[in-house]
Structures are given as C-alpha cells and as structure tokens.
N, C-alpha and C positions, 0 to 999 in steps of 0.2 A: 691592312692599317691596324695596328693595336689601339688599344680603348683609349690610352693616354694621348696619343698623338690626335684621334676624333675629339676628345676632350679639347684640348688644347687648341684646334682650331675652331669649336663652336666657340669656346672664349674670346678668340680675338675677333670672329665674327659678330658675337653680340656688342662689344665693346669700341673695337676699332675699324669694323667692317664699312659702316656707314659715315658719312660726314654731316655734320649739322651746324653750316657757320652761323646761319641766322637762329636758329634754337639754342644756341651758348649764347648769344649776346642777350636773348629775351630773359633768358633764365638768370643772366647777371643783373638787369636791371630788377627782378623780381626778388632775388637774395638780397640787394642791395634797400629795397623799399621794406623788406622784413626786418633785415638788421636795423634800419633808422626807426621802424616800429617798437621795436626792442629796445633801443637805445633811449627812444622816449620816457618808455616807461619803467625801467630798470636803473638808469643812471638819476642822480641824486644831485640837490643843488650844492650840497655841502658834505663831503664825506666826514671832515670832522667832527659834525655832529651826528652821522648816522652811525660812527664808531663809537661815540661816547653813549649812545642809547643802550649799549650792551655790557653785561658784568664780565668781568676775568671769568674765563673758562668755557662763552658761550660759544666762543669761534672754533671752527674745525674747518681747516681748509679742503677744497674740492678741486680737483683736477690741477690744472696749472697751478693752480695757487700754493700748491707744496712746494714749488720751488723759491717760496720767499720764509718757507720755515713752518714753525706753529705760532705766528704772530701775523696779524693782517698787515699788507704790504703798506708803507708809508702813505702818509696822507697825499704828500706831495706828488708821489708816483699815481695814486689813484687821479688824482684831477687829470694829471697829464695823459693818462689813460683815456678819461673819458673823453678829452677833445680830441685826442688821436684817432680814436674809434670813432668818432663824428664826421672828422673830416675824410678819415679812410674810406666812410660808405657814402659819401658824397661823392666822393673820386670815382668808386667803381659803379655808382650810379650815373655817372656821366661819360665813365670810359678813360678815364686820365689818371696814367701811371695804374695801368687797372691790374696788373698780376702782382707787382708789390703790395697794392691798397689790398688787394684782398687777403692777403698773407696778414697786413699788420690789422686790419679791422676784425678779422676775423678771430685773433689770438687776444685782441683788447677786448672785444665782447665775452668770449669765454670766460677772462679774467672778472671783468665788471659784475656780469650775471650772476657770475658764481659768488663772487663774494656776498652779495644779497642772499644767495639761497645758503652760505658758510653758516648763519648762526640757528640752524634748524636740526633736528636730528636726521631728516632727510629732506630732497629739493622736490619743489614743485615741476609741473611738466607742463606749462605754460610756454615758457620759451625755449626749451631744450632743442624742440625739434627744428627752430630756428636755427638754433646753434650748430645742430649735426650737419643741417644741409648747406649750411656755409662752409664746413669743414669738408664735407663732400666737393664743394667747389672752388675750395680756397686756392688749388693749383690748376684751375682749368686754364686753357690757351684763349682767355677772353680778351676783348679792346680791339679785335679785328674787322668790326663792323658795329655801325650804331654807337660810336664810339670817339672822344676828343682824339686821343691816341689814332683811332685811324685817318681821321682828319691830317691830323699833323704828319701822319706818314705820307699821306698824298702831296700835301703841300711841301714836303722834302723832297719827294722823288724817288722815295725808295720803293724797292720792288713790293708787290702783294705777297704777303705769308701765306703760308697754306693752308687749305682748307681744314680745321680743325675737326678729330672724330667726334664722335656722338658720345664717347664716354663720361665727360661730366655731367650731362643733362639725364643720362640714366643712373647714374649714381645717385642725384638729387633727386630724382623721381623715386628712387628706392627708398632713399631716406626719409621722404615726405609719406609715402602708402607705408612703410614700416609703422609708424607712429600706430595708425588705428588698426592694422592688422596685428601688434604685437597686443594691441587692447582685447581685442575680441581674442586671441589665443589663451591668454590670461582668464578668461569669462570660460572658455571650454575646459581648461584645465582643472579649473578650481571647482566648477560645479555642470560643467555641460548645460547642456538646454535649460536644465532646474534654473539657471541664472534667470533666464525669461520667461519660463512656464509657472514660476512662484511669485511670491510678494516680495519679491528682491527688490526691484525698480521702485515699488512704493516706498519701501523702508530708504533706501538712496536718497529719495527727494526729500524725503523727512529729516534725514540726517544732514542733507544740503542747506536746506532752509529752516527749519523748527528749532535745529541743535543751538543755534544762537540767536533766535526770533527775528529771523529776517524774513520778510514777507516773500511769500512764493510768486512763480512767474505765473501767468494766467494759464498755460499750458500745463507746466507742472501741479497747478492745483487743479485743474480737470483730470488730471492722471490718476491723481490717488484717491479722486473720489468713484473711479470705474475702472475696474477690475479687467475686463476685455480691453481698454483702452491703453493700459499701463504693459500689459502683456504683448499686445500687439507692438507698442512703442519700443519696449525691450527686445523682440525680434527685429525690429526693422532697427535699430541701434547696431546690433551683433551685423546683420546685413550689410548696411551701408561703412562699417569699418572695416569688412573682408573685401569688399569690392576694390578698391585703389589699387591693391597690391597686384591685380590680376593685368592692369596697366602697364606692368615690368614686361610681360610677357607678349605684349601686342604692338610691338613696335612696327610691324608690317601691316597690322591695322588701325590707321591714325583716328578713325572715326570712334571704334569703339575703346580704343584708349583715351580720347578726349571725353567720353561717356564715361569712364571709370572717373577722373576729372571731376566732374560733376558729382560724384558721392563724395567725395573728398571736400567739397563745399557745403553740400549738404549736411554732411555730420559738423563740419564745424558752426555753420548756423545751428542746429538742433543743440549742439551743447550750450550756446547761449540761451534759447528760447525755452529749454526744460529747467537746465541747471544753472542758469544765470553764471556761465561762463565765457567771457568774451574773449576769446582766443581767435581776434579776427588779425594779430600780427601775422597768422598762418596762411590767410588768403592769397598773397603774394607768390606763396610758392605752387597756386594750382595752375602755371603757366608751364611746368615743366612736364603735363600730360596732354600738351598739345605740339603736333609736329607743325612748328613754324616754318619748316623749310620745305613745307610741301604747301601748307594752308595759303603762306603769301602768295607764291604763284598762281595758286587757284584763284585766291581771291582777284588779283588782277587780270586775270583771263576773265572773269566773270564782269567786271567793270569796263571791261575794253570791248564787250562782244558790240559788233557791230561797226566799229572801226576799223579802216582798213590796215592789212596787218604790217608790224614793222619790219624792215630789212634785218634777217640775222646780224649778230654782232660779227663783226672779225674773231676767227677762232685765236683763241691766246694759250699760250703755251702752258702744258698742265703744270699746276703747282707741285712741288715737291712734297714726297710723302712723308711721316714722322721719320725722325732718325731713329735707326736701333737703340740708341741711348735713352731717347724719347720714350720709344714705346717700353723699354723695361722698365723706368721710372713709374710712367704711369699705371703699367702692368700689377707693380708691386704695391703701390699705393692704394690701385682700387682691392687688392687681395686683403691688405692690412685693413683696410676700412672695413671690409665686408665680414671679414673675420671677428675683429672686436664690437662689432654691434650686432652679430649675431649671435655670438656666445653670451654677451651683456644682456640682450632680449631675451633669449629663449632658455639659455642654461639655466636648471634650477640651482639653489633656490629661488623663489621670491624674495627680492631683495639682495640679490648678488651684486646688482649695480651699486648700492650704498656699500657692500663689502669692499668691492674692489676699487671704488671711489675712482672712476674713468670719466667722471664729467667731463662734459655733458651728455656722452652714452647713457642711454638709459633704459630700464625697463618701463613699459608703458601699463600697470595694472589698475587701471583707472577704474574704480568701481566694480572690480571683479570679485570681490567679496559677495557669494551668496547670501544675502540679510536676509535668510528665511531659515525655519528649521523644519527637518524633514517630520514626518512627510510631509512634499511639497504641495501636494494638491489639498492640504487644508490649512486654512488661513488660521494663522496663531500669531501672538504678539512678539516683540523684537526689541531686545532691551541693548542700549548702548554705554557704554562704559565713558566719562567724562570728566575733564577737570572743570569745575566751577570758579568763578572768580567772585569776590566779593570786599568792595572798599568800605572796611566797618565804619570808620570816621569820618565818611563824606554824608553830607546830609542828602536824604533821598532826593530823587528829582531826575529830570532828561537826561542830565550831564552825567551822573552817577550810572544810569541805567545804560547810557551810549557807552560809556568806558567799558563797562561791566560785560557786553555783550561782545564788545570788541575784542576783548581781552579771552572772552570763552572761544573766539572765532579763533585768533591768532593761534592759539595753544592745543588746537582740539587734537592734533596729534600727538600732543603730549599726554594723553591720559592714563597711559600705563607708566607715569613715574611713582616710581615706589622706593626712590633712592632720595634723602632727604637733601643732600648736596644739590641736586637736580632741582628739588622742588623750590629751593631758596634761590637757587639761580634763576628759577623763572618768575620768581616773585621781585627778586632786584631787576631784572630786564623789564617788568611789566612797571615797575616804578619809574624806571627811566624813561621807556618809551612814550608813557603818556604824562610825565612830570608831576607825580606826583608827591615829590618830595619824600616827606616822613609819615605819609600817610598809611595806615594800618589796613595791609592787604592778605588776605585768607585764600589759600587754595584747598578746595573741599572736593573730595572724590562724592561722584554722584550717579546714577543709573537714570537714563532717560528710557522711558518704556512707551512704545507706540502700540496701540490695542490691536488687537485682529480686525481685520475687515468682516463686517461692514460698520464697524464702529468710526466714530468721527475722527478722521487721520489728525491726530495731534500727539504732542510727546509730553508724560508726565513727569515730571523731575520729583527726584527720590535721592534726596543729600544723605549720603551713610555717615562719613565723616570728616574731619579736617585732617587733609595730608600736611600742611603747614602753615604756619602764619607770621609775616613780618610786621613787627611792631616796632616803630623806631627804627632803631638799628639790631634790634634782639630777635632773633629767628625762634619760633617753636616748633617742636614736632616731637611725636613719638615712634615716628617711623621706624621700622627694624627690619629683623630677617625673621623666617621660621624654616623649618626643617625635620630632619629624623637625626637623632644622636646614634653614637656607635651601638647602642642596646637595642636600638630600633624604635626608640620613642620618640613622638612628634612634639614639637615644642614651637614657641614663639618668643623671639627675644627683641623687646623694646630697646630702642635706642634712645632716651630722653636727650632733648636738645630744647633748653629754656624753658621747660615744663618739667615737672616730675610725676612718676605714675604712681600715686598712692597705695600703701599696702590694701587689699581686699578691693581695690578698685573693679566696676562690674564689668565683665568681658560678655562681648556675644559676639557673634558672625552673621555674616551671610554666604549663603552657598552658590557657585557659579555667580549667574546675573539675575537671581532673583532677589528683589530688595527685602523678602521677609526675614526679621531678626528673629535668630536662634540663641538663646542661652547658652555660654560656653563654660562649665565648669573647668578651674585651672587649679594646678598645683604650683607654688613657687619653689623653685630649688634654685639657690644662687642668684641670678640673674636672669633666669629663663623662667617661662611660664609653660609646664606640662600640661596636654589636653587629650583627649580620646577624640579622633576624626568624627564628625557626623555622618558622614556618607564618601562615596566617591565623586569627588567635585572639590573644585576651587574654593577653599576659606579663605575669605576677607574678615580679619580681626579688627574690632572695634571696643575701646575703652571709654568709659564716663568719667570725665575728668571735670570736676567745678561746676558741673550742668553742662558741660558740651560732650560731643562725640570726636574722639581720636582716631583715627587710623592708626594699627600699630603694623600692619605689612598682610601680606597673603602668601598662600604656599605655592602659586605659581604668577610669575608674572606674562601678562599675553603679549601678542605682538602688536606695533604698531597699527593703526587702524589706517584703511585706504584713504585716500585724499577724496 
C-alpha cells in the first residue's frame, strides 16, 4: 500500500470514521452562545454614531468587508446585519432552520465584528477565536437532535437523517486549541524559555496596567513584586496554552481529552485574573473537548444503577452514510480551513495575518515579545515607546485625567506613528470619539521606563517631544524623514506643518530607548539638516521651538508593539 493511500485512509478515519450526533448538537449550542456573547459586546445601538466618530482615512476594510470597497457598508446595511446576526444566532441556539442560520449568523458576525476592528492598525484577538470556530462549524450537519428542526421533522413523519460524522466537532476543537497553541508557539519562536525565565512577564504586566494608569489586579500586583512567582506563572502560562492542542490527538481517550479542555478554561480565567482580559465569550467553546456521545450514555447508566434493565429497543434500519458528493465537499472544506489557518498562524513573518488580511484568521502572538534585555538572568530596566495625549485647554480634573488615560490606552498600539498624516488622523479621531469639539489636543512621544527588580515596579514617564497638535482646525507638526543621501551623508528633513522651524533652532536626539538627551550639531543645506551619527543606534531627533520640544523624525520606525 502506498504512502499516499495510507495517508488518505488516516485522513478519512480521523474526520469521517466516527459518528458524533449528540456532540455536534452540543457544540452547536456552544457556538451559538459564544456568538451571542460576541454580538452583545461588539454591536452598537447606532452605527451612524459609530461611523461619525472616525475621520476620513481611518477605515481599513477587513476580510469580507472588502466586498463593499474602500468605504464602510451603509448604515442601513449594518443595522440590518445586526438584527440578522441576532436572529440567526438565536435560531442556531434553538435549532430552527439550523444550517442556513449557521451560515447567515457567521457571515453577519464576521462583518459586524470586523467593522469594529477596521479602524485600527491591526485587530484584537478577543473575538476572532469565536468567529474562526463559527466558520469551522458553519457547514456542519446540525439540527438533527436537541433542536426545533428535529421536533418538526418527527411531527411531519419524515425519516430520520443519517448520524453525522465527527468532523465538525474536531474542526472546532482544533480552532479553539489553536488560539493558545499559536500564542505559546510565538513565545518560543521569539525568545524560547527565556520568555518565562526572565523579567519579561513583570514588564508585560506593567505595560498592561501602569502604561495607562490602570489599577493592577491583586494577582498581577503580587506577581510583579516576587521574582519566583512571576517566573513560575510564566512557565505555567506556556504549559496551559500548549496542553489543549493535545486534545486533537486524544479522540480515543475521552477522559484525557476532557482534561485538556480544563486547561482551556484555566488559561481563559488566568487571562482575566492576571491581565484583566475577561474573554469569557470563549468559555462556551470548551464543550468541544467533551465526547458527549460517550459521556451522556455513561451518565444515564450511572443514574439508572439498581433499576431493572429496560428491554432493548427494536432494531432500526441503519441510516445511510454520507453521499460521495457530501464527503468530497466536507473534505475540501476541511482541507481549505486547515491550510488557511496553519499558513496564517505559523508562517513567518509575524504580522502576516494583517498583511494577508484574511480576517478573522489570525496569528496570536499575544505578549510574545521578550520584554527583557540580554543577558536574561540579570535584572535590567525596560523601556516602552508610547504616545501620550493631553487636552491642553481643558481644566485639570478627574474628567480630563480620565479622557487622557482612555486615549493613552486606545492608541497604545500606535506609538510608532511617525507619519504626520497619521498623527493628525489620530487626533481627529480622539476629538470625535470623546466629543471634544474644538479642544486643543497634543500627541507626544514618550518613553516609559520600568526600573530593574527589586526596585518598586512602576513606570517613570519621560516625555521626549510633541508629535503633533490639533488646535481648533489647525494641525501643527515638524515630523519629517531621515536618511542617507547619494554621497553617504546622514540627514534629517523636517516637514513643518502649521509651525515653522526657525534657523539655528537647538537640535538634540536620544539614542535607542535611552531618554538621555544628546546635543546634535547639524548643518543646514537646502531643506535638510546634515549631521554625524552619535553611534550605532536609533536616533530620535528633537527641536526646541518656542520653549517646546518637537519630534522631527527618527532613523528607524519600530514595528508595532504587542497587545
């Protein structure tokens, strides 16, 4: 027997060799519950108001949204999709018109959730696992038990449909387990065990909370104060993320498979207890780790122990198997789903999911950066680059502080902005989102410095300079570019917008993420300022204008930070 024949037989045994009539229906209910939780969190009361918050150019269509072109879908369409998704999810939950409802609610939710994520540089990972699981289940032969469809079928005297194969359950199980396995994969790929055995988790916790002044959870606060605790927690995190994928290979070991599902629950809970990320919409997916077709009969036998045995039911004719056409269609869908997910999740480089724009298929490099310096066994400081916002003409007080913290959090993944058009768009979006009308808003580039352990875990804020300011309807910025000309000379080229750079202005720079200021002699030639590099490091250039410090640009734009 050839290798290809054996591989084909193994493929068919895994996906189509077992029947799972009850498990499919329980998974149907779990997927519907997860979609309803996502609907509650990600839909809005008025899509007209949502779209009005964002300035022109902020929208980037994700996934299926590209069928509407470069502009968002019309408001009437979004409102219709919202209610179509809700009705469809309820129908899936109760098993009414089940198979069409699965397709309708899945596609509607991909559009609605994608719209909420389409106004950022990348997307969050709180709801993509639910959408991917719904796609995996979208064509499942569901609604044959525990469903209104099944009740109507019996009332109409129609023959029982065949018992469906287990492929939908196993595909959803893979989609759920892939979330955390991909996260631990990127940790190992980027830093190995050094991710856990360094100060990385301590610095990730500081970034999650202290970055925008949020109070740490009690468990997070304990971890950042105790070295052994955060390293043990980091190792436990990698372990709990890796275990659920083993369930995909344990379909003949139902107890071990269910145990793997417990780690899925544990990891979801710990994300909230440590990082304050309550992704509880994921929890209904845990039903895929239980073999309900074995568990329910076993439970019935336990409950009926001691009762006289019931006579066996009369033998019924065996239901027909899948037709060859249905088998080919299901096999093709499984292969396409696996190929797309595996390529997006594991193929380098990091960020390929955003490049390919196959939303909601995603990489999950959650907190995978090793936020620690080599050598990893030495405690050292860590610096974060960020954008900090200030509402200059609003009186100091709780409301101003609350809005500024919200803006710092909302745009935290845009700290690498060096494009003046992008900075202006962020300021316009900030003004619209928080109804600040003509308030003067400033976006500044800052470094947040975490001191090395055992110093008190807190972030010192070093504001380097202004990226841009929106004053009434005028945008002010000196952001430009830096490079090397054809004669090998290093230059920076400011591009004044709304503010001028006076001749002889003092120019300084910082190197890498060290907030120490260095004098930078420059020679003006045309519109460029030529200089000699101060070392093999990223130079961020700053000019003093009218008593303020403005960012001119830098020699290297950094990749976006992890969420």
